A tleap script that builds the chain and sets N, CA, C and O, in Angstrom:
source leaprc.protein.ff14SB
mol = sequence {
  NMET ASN PRO SER VAL GLU ALA LEU GLU ASN
  GLN TYR ILE VAL LEU ARG GLY SER LEU SER
  THR LEU ILE GLY GLN GLY ALA THR ASP ALA
  GLN GLN ASN GLN LEU ARG SER ALA ILE ALA
  LYS SER ARG ASP ASN TYR TRP LEU ALA THR
  ARG ARG ILE LEU HIE ASP ASP ASP PRO GLU
  VAL ALA SER LEU VAL SER GLN MET ASN THR
  GLU GLN LEU SER LEU ASP ALA THR ILE LYS
  ASN LEU GLY ASP ILE SER LYS VAL LEU ASP
  ALA ILE THR LYS ALA VAL ASN VAL GLY SER
  GLN LEU ALA ALA LYS ALA VAL ALA CILE
}
set mol.1.N position { -23.972 -19.368 -25.126 }
set mol.1.CA position { -22.838 -18.486 -25.334 }
set mol.1.C position { -21.645 -19.348 -25.737 }
set mol.1.O position { -21.426 -20.427 -25.186 }
set mol.2.N position { -20.884 -18.857 -26.702 }
set mol.2.CA position { -19.734 -19.645 -27.143 }
set mol.2.C position { -18.565 -19.495 -26.160 }
set mol.2.O position { -18.510 -18.524 -25.405 }
set mol.3.N position { -17.637 -20.453 -26.171 }
set mol.3.CA position { -16.552 -20.465 -25.176 }
set mol.3.C position { -15.704 -19.196 -25.152 }
set mol.3.O position { -15.270 -18.768 -24.082 }
set mol.4.N position { -15.461 -18.593 -26.308 }
set mol.4.CA position { -14.607 -17.407 -26.342 }
set mol.4.C position { -15.274 -16.221 -25.643 }
set mol.4.O position { -14.631 -15.515 -24.867 }
set mol.5.N position { -16.538 -16.008 -25.913 }
set mol.5.CA position { -17.254 -14.901 -25.266 }
set mol.5.C position { -17.420 -15.188 -23.778 }
set mol.5.O position { -17.321 -14.282 -22.950 }
set mol.6.N position { -17.671 -16.433 -23.446 }
set mol.6.CA position { -17.817 -16.813 -22.038 }
set mol.6.C position { -16.518 -16.568 -21.260 }
set mol.6.O position { -16.555 -16.106 -20.120 }
set mol.7.N position { -15.383 -16.877 -21.871 }
set mol.7.CA position { -14.091 -16.647 -21.213 }
set mol.7.C position { -13.877 -15.160 -20.946 }
set mol.7.O position { -13.390 -14.779 -19.881 }
set mol.8.N position { -14.243 -14.319 -21.921 }
set mol.8.CA position { -14.111 -12.870 -21.744 }
set mol.8.C position { -15.078 -12.357 -20.675 }
set mol.8.O position { -14.723 -11.487 -19.879 }
set mol.9.N position { -16.281 -12.887 -20.659 }
set mol.9.CA position { -17.259 -12.482 -19.642 }
set mol.9.C position { -16.786 -12.877 -18.247 }
set mol.9.O position { -16.859 -12.078 -17.313 }
set mol.10.N position { -16.301 -14.108 -18.107 }
set mol.10.CA position { -15.818 -14.576 -16.801 }
set mol.10.C position { -14.684 -13.704 -16.279 }
set mol.10.O position { -14.632 -13.376 -15.094 }
set mol.11.N position { -13.782 -13.337 -17.174 }
set mol.11.CA position { -12.672 -12.481 -16.763 }
set mol.11.C position { -13.188 -11.140 -16.238 }
set mol.11.O position { -12.757 -10.669 -15.185 }
set mol.12.N position { -14.093 -10.545 -16.966 }
set mol.12.CA position { -14.643 -9.249 -16.566 }
set mol.12.C position { -15.337 -9.346 -15.206 }
set mol.12.O position { -15.152 -8.479 -14.352 }
set mol.13.N position { -16.117 -10.372 -15.008 }
set mol.13.CA position { -16.842 -10.539 -13.740 }
set mol.13.C position { -15.870 -10.696 -12.571 }
set mol.13.O position { -16.054 -10.081 -11.521 }
set mol.14.N position { -14.834 -11.522 -12.753 }
set mol.14.CA position { -13.853 -11.734 -11.683 }
set mol.14.C position { -13.115 -10.437 -11.367 }
set mol.14.O position { -12.934 -10.091 -10.199 }
set mol.15.N position { -12.693 -9.729 -12.396 }
set mol.15.CA position { -11.943 -8.494 -12.156 }
set mol.15.C position { -12.811 -7.441 -11.470 }
set mol.15.O position { -12.370 -6.766 -10.540 }
set mol.16.N position { -14.031 -7.312 -11.935 }
set mol.16.CA position { -14.940 -6.333 -11.321 }
set mol.16.C position { -15.155 -6.664 -9.850 }
set mol.16.O position { -15.198 -5.771 -9.004 }
set mol.17.N position { -15.289 -7.946 -9.552 }
set mol.17.CA position { -15.499 -8.366 -8.171 }
set mol.17.C position { -14.267 -8.238 -7.293 }
set mol.17.O position { -14.382 -8.214 -6.068 }
set mol.18.N position { -13.092 -8.157 -7.902 }
set mol.18.CA position { -11.854 -8.089 -7.116 }
set mol.18.C position { -11.501 -6.682 -6.658 }
set mol.18.O position { -10.636 -6.514 -5.798 }
set mol.19.N position { -12.148 -5.680 -7.211 }
set mol.19.CA position { -11.800 -4.300 -6.872 }
set mol.19.C position { -11.906 -4.039 -5.379 }
set mol.19.O position { -10.967 -3.527 -4.769 }
set mol.20.N position { -13.037 -4.385 -4.788 }
set mol.20.CA position { -13.214 -4.111 -3.357 }
set mol.20.C position { -12.240 -4.930 -2.509 }
set mol.20.O position { -11.785 -4.467 -1.463 }
set mol.21.N position { -11.924 -6.137 -2.956 }
set mol.21.CA position { -10.965 -6.972 -2.225 }
set mol.21.C position { -9.594 -6.310 -2.196 }
set mol.21.O position { -8.951 -6.238 -1.148 }
set mol.22.N position { -9.152 -5.830 -3.349 }
set mol.22.CA position { -7.829 -5.202 -3.409 }
set mol.22.C position { -7.799 -3.877 -2.657 }
set mol.22.O position { -6.800 -3.550 -2.015 }
set mol.23.N position { -8.874 -3.122 -2.732 }
set mol.23.CA position { -8.942 -1.873 -1.970 }
set mol.23.C position { -8.855 -2.187 -0.485 }
set mol.23.O position { -8.172 -1.497 0.271 }
set mol.24.N position { -9.556 -3.236 -0.081 }
set mol.24.CA position { -9.530 -3.648 1.323 }
set mol.24.C position { -8.169 -4.126 1.785 }
set mol.24.O position { -7.877 -4.110 2.981 }
set mol.25.N position { -7.342 -4.548 0.859 }
set mol.25.CA position { -5.996 -5.013 1.192 }
set mol.25.C position { -4.972 -3.882 1.184 }
set mol.25.O position { -3.776 -4.118 1.351 }
set mol.26.N position { -5.447 -2.659 0.989 }
set mol.26.CA position { -4.551 -1.508 1.067 }
set mol.26.C position { -3.888 -1.110 -0.229 }
set mol.26.O position { -2.793 -0.549 -0.221 }
set mol.27.N position { -4.540 -1.394 -1.345 }
set mol.27.CA position { -3.980 -0.976 -2.637 }
set mol.27.C position { -3.841 0.544 -2.655 }
set mol.27.O position { -4.724 1.265 -2.192 }
set mol.28.N position { -2.739 1.009 -3.186 }
set mol.28.CA position { -2.516 2.453 -3.301 }
set mol.28.C position { -3.459 3.026 -4.358 }
set mol.28.O position { -4.095 2.285 -5.108 }
set mol.29.N position { -3.539 4.346 -4.402 }
set mol.29.CA position { -4.379 4.991 -5.421 }
set mol.29.C position { -3.923 4.606 -6.824 }
set mol.29.O position { -4.752 4.353 -7.699 }
set mol.30.N position { -2.612 4.559 -7.042 }
set mol.30.CA position { -2.077 4.186 -8.360 }
set mol.30.C position { -2.460 2.747 -8.705 }
set mol.30.O position { -2.825 2.454 -9.843 }
set mol.31.N position { -2.376 1.851 -7.720 }
set mol.31.CA position { -2.748 0.459 -7.960 }
set mol.31.C position { -4.248 0.326 -8.231 }
set mol.31.O position { -4.668 -0.464 -9.077 }
set mol.32.N position { -5.040 1.102 -7.510 }
set mol.32.CA position { -6.482 1.087 -7.754 }
set mol.32.C position { -6.797 1.590 -9.159 }
set mol.32.O position { -7.667 1.048 -9.841 }
set mol.33.N position { -6.095 2.613 -9.579 }
set mol.33.CA position { -6.299 3.137 -10.938 }
set mol.33.C position { -5.875 2.111 -11.984 }
set mol.33.O position { -6.535 1.957 -13.012 }
set mol.34.N position { -4.772 1.408 -11.720 }
set mol.34.CA position { -4.314 0.367 -12.637 }
set mol.34.C position { -5.377 -0.738 -12.742 }
set mol.34.O position { -5.668 -1.228 -13.833 }
set mol.35.N position { -5.941 -1.116 -11.610 }
set mol.35.CA position { -6.974 -2.145 -11.608 }
set mol.35.C position { -8.225 -1.659 -12.338 }
set mol.35.O position { -8.819 -2.406 -13.116 }
set mol.36.N position { -8.622 -0.426 -12.093 }
set mol.36.CA position { -9.794 0.122 -12.787 }
set mol.36.C position { -9.580 0.145 -14.297 }
set mol.36.O position { -10.504 -0.131 -15.061 }
set mol.37.N position { -8.366 0.473 -14.725 }
set mol.37.CA position { -8.054 0.464 -16.163 }
set mol.37.C position { -8.139 -0.947 -16.730 }
set mol.37.O position { -8.649 -1.149 -17.832 }
set mol.38.N position { -7.638 -1.925 -15.974 }
set mol.38.CA position { -7.700 -3.319 -16.423 }
set mol.38.C position { -9.145 -3.798 -16.501 }
set mol.38.O position { -9.513 -4.520 -17.428 }
set mol.39.N position { -9.961 -3.400 -15.535 }
set mol.39.CA position { -11.382 -3.769 -15.544 }
set mol.39.C position { -12.068 -3.152 -16.756 }
set mol.39.O position { -12.856 -3.817 -17.428 }
set mol.40.N position { -11.774 -1.893 -17.040 }
set mol.40.CA position { -12.375 -1.216 -18.197 }
set mol.40.C position { -11.951 -1.896 -19.498 }
set mol.40.O position { -12.771 -2.066 -20.399 }
set mol.41.N position { -10.692 -2.282 -19.605 }
set mol.41.CA position { -10.218 -2.962 -20.813 }
set mol.41.C position { -10.885 -4.324 -20.953 }
set mol.41.O position { -11.285 -4.717 -22.049 }
set mol.42.N position { -11.004 -5.039 -19.844 }
set mol.42.CA position { -11.657 -6.340 -19.863 }
set mol.42.C position { -13.129 -6.189 -20.279 }
set mol.42.O position { -13.643 -6.985 -21.064 }
set mol.43.N position { -13.785 -5.178 -19.751 }
set mol.43.CA position { -15.177 -4.900 -20.133 }
set mol.43.C position { -15.274 -4.592 -21.620 }
set mol.43.O position { -16.156 -5.108 -22.306 }
set mol.44.N position { -14.375 -3.755 -22.120 }
set mol.44.CA position { -14.368 -3.410 -23.546 }
set mol.44.C position { -14.147 -4.653 -24.416 }
set mol.44.O position { -14.785 -4.807 -25.458 }
set mol.45.N position { -13.249 -5.528 -23.987 }
set mol.45.CA position { -13.007 -6.776 -24.722 }
set mol.45.C position { -14.280 -7.612 -24.786 }
set mol.45.O position { -14.646 -8.129 -25.842 }
set mol.46.N position { -14.948 -7.738 -23.644 }
set mol.46.CA position { -16.181 -8.527 -23.580 }
set mol.46.C position { -17.260 -7.904 -24.463 }
set mol.46.O position { -17.903 -8.603 -25.246 }
set mol.47.N position { -17.457 -6.605 -24.341 }
set mol.47.CA position { -18.493 -5.939 -25.136 }
set mol.47.C position { -18.204 -6.055 -26.632 }
set mol.47.O position { -19.123 -6.256 -27.427 }
set mol.48.N position { -16.946 -5.930 -27.016 }
set mol.48.CA position { -16.577 -6.087 -28.424 }
set mol.48.C position { -16.950 -7.483 -28.918 }
set mol.48.O position { -17.511 -7.642 -30.002 }
set mol.49.N position { -16.632 -8.481 -28.113 }
set mol.49.CA position { -16.920 -9.865 -28.505 }
set mol.49.C position { -18.420 -10.126 -28.615 }
set mol.49.O position { -18.842 -10.943 -29.434 }
set mol.50.N position { -19.226 -9.452 -27.811 }
set mol.50.CA position { -20.676 -9.668 -27.889 }
set mol.50.C position { -21.285 -9.007 -29.116 }
set mol.50.O position { -22.378 -9.385 -29.538 }
set mol.51.N position { -20.605 -8.036 -29.692 }
set mol.51.CA position { -21.124 -7.333 -30.868 }
set mol.51.C position { -20.519 -7.851 -32.170 }
set mol.51.O position { -20.861 -7.377 -33.254 }
set mol.52.N position { -19.639 -8.804 -32.060 }
set mol.52.CA position { -18.971 -9.366 -33.234 }
set mol.52.C position { -18.997 -10.883 -33.147 }
set mol.52.O position { -19.614 -11.461 -32.251 }
set mol.53.N position { -18.331 -11.502 -34.075 }
set mol.53.CA position { -18.297 -12.964 -34.117 }
set mol.53.C position { -16.875 -13.450 -33.876 }
set mol.53.O position { -15.925 -12.986 -34.507 }
set mol.54.N position { -16.753 -14.382 -32.964 }
set mol.54.CA position { -15.490 -15.078 -32.746 }
set mol.54.C position { -15.673 -16.508 -33.220 }
set mol.54.O position { -16.586 -17.203 -32.775 }
set mol.55.N position { -14.825 -16.940 -34.103 }
set mol.55.CA position { -14.916 -18.291 -34.656 }
set mol.55.C position { -14.141 -19.246 -33.758 }
set mol.55.O position { -12.915 -19.336 -33.831 }
set mol.56.N position { -14.879 -19.956 -32.910 }
set mol.56.CA position { -14.230 -20.860 -31.958 }
set mol.56.C position { -13.544 -22.041 -32.630 }
set mol.56.O position { -12.761 -22.745 -31.992 }
set mol.57.N position { -13.829 -22.266 -33.911 }
set mol.57.CA position { -13.157 -23.342 -34.624 }
set mol.57.C position { -11.824 -22.889 -35.229 }
set mol.57.O position { -11.085 -23.704 -35.782 }
set mol.58.N position { -11.520 -21.603 -35.126 }
set mol.58.CA position { -10.231 -21.067 -35.573 }
set mol.58.C position { -9.163 -21.502 -34.557 }
set mol.58.O position { -9.328 -21.261 -33.361 }
set mol.59.N position { -8.090 -22.129 -35.004 }
set mol.59.CA position { -7.059 -22.602 -34.069 }
set mol.59.C position { -6.467 -21.492 -33.191 }
set mol.59.O position { -6.152 -21.730 -32.025 }
set mol.60.N position { -6.316 -20.296 -33.738 }
set mol.60.CA position { -5.779 -19.189 -32.927 }
set mol.60.C position { -6.757 -18.796 -31.832 }
set mol.60.O position { -6.353 -18.545 -30.696 }
set mol.61.N position { -8.037 -18.742 -32.165 }
set mol.61.CA position { -9.065 -18.412 -31.172 }
set mol.61.C position { -9.101 -19.500 -30.102 }
set mol.61.O position { -9.140 -19.193 -28.911 }
set mol.62.N position { -9.089 -20.755 -30.511 }
set mol.62.CA position { -9.108 -21.863 -29.551 }
set mol.62.C position { -7.896 -21.808 -28.624 }
set mol.62.O position { -8.019 -22.050 -27.423 }
set mol.63.N position { -6.726 -21.488 -29.181 }
set mol.63.CA position { -5.528 -21.377 -28.368 }
set mol.63.C position { -5.639 -20.232 -27.355 }
set mol.63.O position { -5.248 -20.378 -26.197 }
set mol.64.N position { -6.171 -19.102 -27.801 }
set mol.64.CA position { -6.333 -17.962 -26.898 }
set mol.64.C position { -7.366 -18.247 -25.809 }
set mol.64.O position { -7.198 -17.819 -24.667 }
set mol.65.N position { -8.426 -18.966 -26.155 }
set mol.65.CA position { -9.429 -19.345 -25.143 }
set mol.65.C position { -8.775 -20.254 -24.105 }
set mol.65.O position { -9.014 -20.106 -22.907 }
set mol.66.N position { -7.954 -21.188 -24.565 }
set mol.66.CA position { -7.243 -22.067 -23.643 }
set mol.66.C position { -6.308 -21.258 -22.735 }
set mol.66.O position { -6.247 -21.499 -21.529 }
set mol.67.N position { -5.586 -20.306 -23.316 }
set mol.67.CA position { -4.714 -19.430 -22.517 }
set mol.67.C position { -5.530 -18.631 -21.518 }
set mol.67.O position { -5.127 -18.470 -20.366 }
set mol.68.N position { -6.681 -18.127 -21.958 }
set mol.68.CA position { -7.528 -17.342 -21.054 }
set mol.68.C position { -7.999 -18.188 -19.881 }
set mol.68.O position { -8.001 -17.729 -18.739 }
set mol.69.N position { -8.399 -19.424 -20.162 }
set mol.69.CA position { -8.858 -20.300 -19.089 }
set mol.69.C position { -7.738 -20.599 -18.104 }
set mol.69.O position { -7.965 -20.646 -16.895 }
set mol.70.N position { -6.531 -20.799 -18.617 }
set mol.70.CA position { -5.370 -21.027 -17.751 }
set mol.70.C position { -5.073 -19.782 -16.916 }
set mol.70.O position { -4.855 -19.871 -15.708 }
set mol.71.N position { -5.067 -18.626 -17.572 }
set mol.71.CA position { -4.822 -17.364 -16.864 }
set mol.71.C position { -5.908 -17.118 -15.805 }
set mol.71.O position { -5.626 -16.603 -14.723 }
set mol.72.N position { -7.139 -17.489 -16.131 }
set mol.72.CA position { -8.247 -17.283 -15.199 }
set mol.72.C position { -8.051 -18.102 -13.929 }
set mol.72.O position { -8.282 -17.606 -12.826 }
set mol.73.N position { -7.628 -19.350 -14.080 }
set mol.73.CA position { -7.365 -20.181 -12.903 }
set mol.73.C position { -6.249 -19.588 -12.052 }
set mol.73.O position { -6.348 -19.549 -10.825 }
set mol.74.N position { -5.195 -19.131 -12.706 }
set mol.74.CA position { -4.088 -18.502 -11.999 }
set mol.74.C position { -4.537 -17.222 -11.310 }
set mol.74.O position { -4.165 -16.951 -10.168 }
set mol.75.N position { -5.336 -16.445 -12.017 }
set mol.75.CA position { -5.832 -15.183 -11.473 }
set mol.75.C position { -6.726 -15.422 -10.267 }
set mol.75.O position { -6.607 -14.728 -9.257 }
set mol.76.N position { -7.620 -16.397 -10.365 }
set mol.76.CA position { -8.494 -16.728 -9.234 }
set mol.76.C position { -7.673 -17.082 -7.999 }
set mol.76.O position { -7.958 -16.609 -6.899 }
set mol.77.N position { -6.651 -17.918 -8.189 }
set mol.77.CA position { -5.803 -18.329 -7.071 }
set mol.77.C position { -5.024 -17.148 -6.509 }
set mol.77.O position { -4.872 -17.023 -5.294 }
set mol.78.N position { -4.532 -16.286 -7.387 }
set mol.78.CA position { -3.746 -15.131 -6.946 }
set mol.78.C position { -4.612 -14.172 -6.129 }
set mol.78.O position { -4.173 -13.652 -5.103 }
set mol.79.N position { -5.824 -13.945 -6.579 }
set mol.79.CA position { -6.728 -13.034 -5.858 }
set mol.79.C position { -7.127 -13.633 -4.513 }
set mol.79.O position { -7.180 -12.921 -3.510 }
set mol.80.N position { -7.406 -14.927 -4.485 }
set mol.80.CA position { -7.818 -15.578 -3.232 }
set mol.80.C position { -6.691 -15.608 -2.209 }
set mol.80.O position { -6.943 -15.534 -1.007 }
set mol.81.N position { -5.462 -15.714 -2.671 }
set mol.81.CA position { -4.305 -15.786 -1.777 }
set mol.81.C position { -3.523 -14.484 -1.831 }
set mol.81.O position { -2.319 -14.461 -2.085 }
set mol.82.N position { -4.245 -13.410 -1.584 }
set mol.82.CA position { -3.618 -12.088 -1.676 }
set mol.82.C position { -2.379 -12.004 -0.803 }
set mol.82.O position { -2.365 -12.405 0.361 }
set mol.83.N position { -1.383 -11.482 -1.398 }
set mol.83.CA position { -0.153 -11.206 -0.671 }
set mol.83.C position { 0.340 -9.873 -1.178 }
set mol.83.O position { -0.019 -8.815 -0.662 }
set mol.84.N position { 1.153 -9.945 -2.178 }
set mol.84.CA position { 1.731 -8.764 -2.795 }
set mol.84.C position { 0.771 -8.249 -3.874 }
set mol.84.O position { 0.562 -8.908 -4.892 }
set mol.85.N position { 0.201 -7.088 -3.645 }
set mol.85.CA position { -0.777 -6.529 -4.574 }
set mol.85.C position { -0.162 -6.303 -5.951 }
set mol.85.O position { -0.848 -6.447 -6.963 }
set mol.86.N position { 1.103 -5.957 -6.002 }
set mol.86.CA position { 1.731 -5.737 -7.308 }
set mol.86.C position { 1.778 -7.032 -8.120 }
set mol.86.O position { 1.673 -6.993 -9.346 }
set mol.87.N position { 1.937 -8.181 -7.451 }
set mol.87.CA position { 1.907 -9.468 -8.162 }
set mol.87.C position { 0.498 -9.757 -8.679 }
set mol.87.O position { 0.332 -10.300 -9.771 }
set mol.88.N position { -0.496 -9.400 -7.905 }
set mol.88.CA position { -1.883 -9.575 -8.346 }
set mol.88.C position { -2.133 -8.718 -9.574 }
set mol.88.O position { -2.743 -9.179 -10.539 }
set mol.89.N position { -1.669 -7.479 -9.549 }
set mol.89.CA position { -1.862 -6.591 -10.692 }
set mol.89.C position { -1.111 -7.086 -11.924 }
set mol.89.O position { -1.594 -6.936 -13.047 }
set mol.90.N position { 0.060 -7.672 -11.724 }
set mol.90.CA position { 0.797 -8.261 -12.849 }
set mol.90.C position { 0.000 -9.405 -13.477 }
set mol.90.O position { -0.086 -9.516 -14.700 }
set mol.91.N position { -0.580 -10.252 -12.628 }
set mol.91.CA position { -1.390 -11.369 -13.122 }
set mol.91.C position { -2.625 -10.853 -13.859 }
set mol.91.O position { -3.015 -11.403 -14.889 }
set mol.92.N position { -3.234 -9.803 -13.329 }
set mol.92.CA position { -4.408 -9.207 -13.969 }
set mol.92.C position { -4.033 -8.637 -15.327 }
set mol.92.O position { -4.743 -8.845 -16.311 }
set mol.93.N position { -2.916 -7.918 -15.382 }
set mol.93.CA position { -2.469 -7.329 -16.642 }
set mol.93.C position { -2.212 -8.411 -17.685 }
set mol.93.O position { -2.605 -8.267 -18.842 }
set mol.94.N position { -1.562 -9.478 -17.285 }
set mol.94.CA position { -1.277 -10.580 -18.203 }
set mol.94.C position { -2.579 -11.198 -18.722 }
set mol.94.O position { -2.709 -11.460 -19.918 }
set mol.95.N position { -3.529 -11.427 -17.833 }
set mol.95.CA position { -4.807 -12.025 -18.227 }
set mol.95.C position { -5.586 -11.117 -19.169 }
set mol.95.O position { -6.163 -11.586 -20.149 }
set mol.96.N position { -5.603 -9.827 -18.876 }
set mol.96.CA position { -6.330 -8.879 -19.732 }
set mol.96.C position { -5.666 -8.774 -21.109 }
set mol.96.O position { -6.356 -8.620 -22.117 }
set mol.97.N position { -4.353 -8.855 -21.156 }
set mol.97.CA position { -3.663 -8.824 -22.446 }
set mol.97.C position { -4.057 -10.014 -23.322 }
set mol.97.O position { -4.236 -9.863 -24.530 }
set mol.98.N position { -4.191 -11.183 -22.722 }
set mol.98.CA position { -4.648 -12.353 -23.479 }
set mol.98.C position { -6.080 -12.116 -23.955 }
set mol.98.O position { -6.426 -12.459 -25.086 }
set mol.99.N position { -6.911 -11.531 -23.095 }
set mol.99.CA position { -8.277 -11.205 -23.488 }
set mol.99.C position { -8.318 -10.221 -24.645 }
set mol.99.O position { -9.163 -10.336 -25.532 }
set mol.100.N position { -7.421 -9.266 -24.639 }
set mol.100.CA position { -7.360 -8.293 -25.737 }
set mol.100.C position { -6.963 -8.966 -27.048 }
set mol.100.O position { -7.478 -8.625 -28.113 }
set mol.101.N position { -6.041 -9.926 -26.957 }
set mol.101.CA position { -5.651 -10.671 -28.155 }
set mol.101.C position { -6.842 -11.460 -28.700 }
set mol.101.O position { -7.058 -11.532 -29.910 }
set mol.102.N position { -7.610 -12.048 -27.779 }
set mol.102.CA position { -8.785 -12.811 -28.200 }
set mol.102.C position { -9.833 -11.888 -28.827 }
set mol.102.O position { -10.366 -12.188 -29.895 }
set mol.103.N position { -10.125 -10.779 -28.170 }
set mol.103.CA position { -11.125 -9.835 -28.696 }
set mol.103.C position { -10.721 -9.301 -30.062 }
set mol.103.O position { -11.581 -9.004 -30.891 }
set mol.104.N position { -9.431 -9.178 -30.301 }
set mol.104.CA position { -8.943 -8.683 -31.587 }
set mol.104.C position { -9.252 -9.648 -32.729 }
set mol.104.O position { -9.244 -9.254 -33.895 }
set mol.105.N position { -9.523 -10.903 -32.397 }
set mol.105.CA position { -9.863 -11.907 -33.409 }
set mol.105.C position { -11.335 -11.842 -33.825 }
set mol.105.O position { -11.740 -12.502 -34.782 }
set mol.106.N position { -12.130 -11.053 -33.111 }
set mol.106.CA position { -13.560 -10.947 -33.446 }
set mol.106.C position { -13.729 -10.191 -34.761 }
set mol.106.O position { -13.050 -9.199 -35.025 }
set mol.107.N position { -14.646 -10.687 -35.567 }
set mol.107.CA position { -14.914 -10.062 -36.862 }
set mol.107.C position { -16.297 -9.430 -36.843 }
set mol.107.O position { -17.203 -9.903 -36.157 }
set mol.108.N position { -16.441 -8.373 -37.596 }
set mol.108.CA position { -17.713 -7.653 -37.654 }
set mol.108.C position { -18.805 -8.576 -38.189 }
set mol.108.O position { -18.554 -9.451 -39.017 }
set mol.109.N position { -19.995 -8.362 -37.703 }
set mol.109.CA position { -21.151 -9.141 -38.144 }
set mol.109.C position { -21.610 -8.633 -39.497 }
set mol.109.O position { -22.575 -9.153 -40.057 }
savepdb mol mol.pdb
quit
């Protein structure tokens, strides 16, 4: 698997796995819905990338993969050190937005 698709897959897996953690921390219904929407968007980004081609040698794609990896590390730390759920959701939203930018670079096969 190429690095760009792997980054999108990793994001989706982490977000999907965080749902029960955030629910357990007392996320409100609105926050749970926000998280579910982010998970769905992350899944859509990943699925799009698996059906298309991302050119990892493209400087923009490489930059977005680097941003995704950085966001992923931040997101992992934020989820593990749960405090303010709204801050976790902000980090998730930021990470998914980078993933959407990356998925948008995929070209049809």
